[in-house]
C-alpha positions, 0 to 999 in steps of 0.5 A: 468497821462501822465508822469506816463504812459510814465514812465511805457511804457519806463520801459516795453520797457527796460525790453523787450530789456533786455530779447531780448538780445539787448541794452536797453540804448539809445543815448543822443543828443540835441533836435532840439527844444529850448524854449525861456522864458524871457531872457533865452534860454533852450536847451533840452537834449533827449535820443533815445532808444527802447521806443522812445525819452524822455527829462529829462534835459534842459540846460538854458543860459542867453541870455542877458548880465550878470553882475559881478558874475550873474548866466549865465547857469543852468542845470535842470535834472529829476530823475527816481522818477520825481523830478527836480533839478538844478545846476548853473554856474557863471564865465564861458563861455557858451561853457564851460558848453556845454563841461561839458554836452557833457561829462556828457551825452555822447553827440556826436559832431554831435549835436554841431549846436543844442546848438545854440552857436559858438564852442569855441576851447579854452573852458574847462570843468568847472565840475558840477555846484553848486546846484541851487534853487529859483534864487540863489545858494542853499548854499547862506545865502540869500535863507531864506530871499528871500524865505520868502519875500512878493516880492522875485522878487524885491530882486532877480532883485536888486541882479542881477543888482549889479552882485550878483550870482542870476537870477530873470527870470530863471525857479525856480526864484520867478519872473519867475513863479508867479503861476506855480511851476518849476516842472510844467514848466519843466514837461510841457516843456518835454512833448512838446519836446517829442511830437514834437520829436515823430511827426515833424508836432506836435506843440510842444508849444501847447502840453506844453501849454495843460500840463500847462492847465491840471495843472491849470497853464494856467493863464497867459500863459507862454511866449514861443518862438519857430521855426515853419519852417526852417532854409531854405537855401536861397543861398550862395556866395563864395570867389575865389578858392585858390590852397592849396595842390598837385599835389598828384600822385597815380600810379597803376590802378588809374594813376591820379594826385589830386590837392586841392583848398580851399575857404570861403562860406557865406550862408543866411538862413531864418526861421519863429518864433512864440511867445506866449505872457503872454496874450495867444495871438501869433505872427509870424515873419521871421528872416534871418541870415548868416553863414560863413565857411572858408577853404572849400575844393574841388579837381581836379583829372586828369587821365593819360594813362599807363605807370604810372611812375610818373607825366607827364613832365611839369604837373601843377595843374588847376586854380580851382577844377573840381566842382567850384560850391559854397558849402553850410555851415550849418545853423547859431547858432546865429545872427538871425534878427530881434528880436521879432516884437511883 
């Protein structure tokens, strides 16, 4: 029911925007939420428009090691009719899939850190993935065998262990949801993400869990890990400031010389994580991680009296920038420790 009402509301908002002559199409971005289920992390892609924020896509990445041709990334998208479909990639690097999604959904570079992956400048867009369902590529001749097996999860686990293009734990695989269908799981995840996007104080996981319960899918609870606070900057350390360029002379009304310096900065961040286990109990723990950024630049500017005919004789750049404070780097995309303590 909530999904239907949301769709109607969005339709009315879009129609109103068209009548008013304003842009009805929104901007896609990566949500600051993400969902950890088993060995997979799911990154929501959301769209902001006049009706609010909607989530109709998730990109899943295998967080544990892959073997051979294992499925390592899956894109789940929801159509206007509410149906979910999946496409999977094998033999690619995670940032390759990110590049494809950025181009496909027109996601700006400003969302890069939200992918929880280090940017790989050598990556290339691999194009769309292959249709996926039930833990296998849909064209796989083993689809019929796995779907009709009494214990499909055992077959998928075996196939995955020998490097076959399969996954035993991703959404849609038989071992991932013994009770809940992929549609119920993805719809519930979307509602949780949208609730958290609408109100930062809302517990997005509780919203999703309520949707599970409403669909009679609350036993057992779906394992889910989320960030309840942070990342919070604890502090930064810097290397020495090193002269990199200058002096640049500017005449006229400015009459100044500018010198540039660079350094590297390493910052430590902290966040709190909460995990709901399959028995529906929760536990919380604290993680830390560091991020390093090289080539951070700062400058010194010295002003000189008229006439501005050029650099004063014998001018040399100072030993460091005007503001030698240690600059911060952004929160890290990975490397958080310790892992779950429960």
